N, C-alpha and C positions, 0 to 999 in steps of 0.2 A: 278495538275500533281503529281503523287506519287513519293516517294523517289527514287525508283529504276530507274525510267525514268529520274528524275532530275539529279541524279548522273551520269548516262550514257551520258546525254546531256552535262554536264560539262566536262566529260572526252573527248568527241568528240570535243567540242569547244576548249579545251586546246591543243589537238593535231593539230587541224586545225589552231589555232592561231600561234603556233610555226612554222608550215610549211609555213605559209604566211610570217611571220616576219623574220624567220631565216631558209630558206629552206635547207641550207647546213647541218643543224643539223640532219635532218631525215636520209639521207643515211650514215652519219658519225656514227650513232649508230651501224650500221652493218658493218662498215669498208669501206664504199663506199664514193664517193665524188660527189658533184654537182658543178663541176668547171666551167661550161659554163652557159651563160644566158639561153640557151634552157633547160639544165638540171634543173636549179633552177625553171624555169617556169613550167616544168613538175611536180616537187615536189609541187609547190604552187597549181597547178591545181588539181592534183590527191589527194594528202593528205590534202592540205589546203581547197580547194573548196568543195571537197566531204564531209569531216568531218564537216565543218561549215554548209553545207547545211543539213546534217542529224541532227545536233544539233538544228538548227533553226526549222526544221520540227517537231522535238520532242516538242519544246516549243510551237509552233503554233498549232500543232495537235498531242497531246499526244497519240491519238488512232493509230497513225502510228507506234507505238513502235514495234508491231509484225512484220511489214514489214521491218523496219530498223534492228530489231533483226535478221531476216532471212538473210539480207545482211551481217551483221557482222558474222553470223554463216558461211556463204559462204566464207568470208575472212579467218576465222579460218580454215575451211576445206581446202582451197587452201594452206594455210601455212603448215598444217599438211601433206598434200600430198607432198609438196615440201620437207619437212623434211624426209619423208619416201623415196622419190626418191633420195635425196642427201645422205641418210644414216647417217647423223649427223646434229647437230644443237648446236649453242652456248646456254649458259644459258639465254642470252638476248632473243634469238629467241624463246626459249621455254617459257620464261616469257611473251613475246608478245602474243604468241599463247594462253596462259592461260588467259591473260587479254582480248583478243578478245572473247574467249569463255565465259568468265564471263560477259562481256557487253552484248553479244548476249542473254545469259540466263536471265540477269536482265531485258532486254527489253521485252523479250517474257513473262516472269513472270509478269512484270509490266503491259503489255497489258492484260494479263489474269485477273489481279486485276481490271482493268478498266471495262472489260466485266462483271465480277462478280458483280461489283457495279451497273452497268446498269441493270443487270438482277434482282438484289435485289430491285432496285427502281421501276422497272416495276411491279414486284410481289406486292410490297407494294402499288403501285398505284391501281392495279386491286383489291387488297383486300379492299382498301378504297372505291372503286366504288361499290363493292359487298355489303359491310357493309351499305353504304348509300342507296342502292336499297332495302336492307332488312328493314332498318329503315323506309323508305318511305312506303313500303308495310304494315308494322306492324301498322303504324299510320293512315292508311286509314280506 
């Protein structure tokens, strides 16, 4: 797993872990509250479960980084649309938007690095096969 994907997985795991362990902290960041068991369950499910699932998938299948990066880009786009609709945003909300966009970009770039590495390996393998065929033909 490359560094971009690893860092993204750690960030997602951190958010998910906090949401599971202390769900009231997530809405409190934005001035909200999770006062009821149902509200805390919702935070645990959506922020905790989703972030932990994405982090786990990145660890088990790093090639999923492009898909998860697209999901993060969608989250950032939704936040940007909300900021535009509301006509204002706190520094925290703008910071979260920047972080979501950065994680999305890191995952998409990280996936591109994986793809480039696979392509280079395939080319190297084919070149080795061709060299071996030429060697065999020359020695006959």
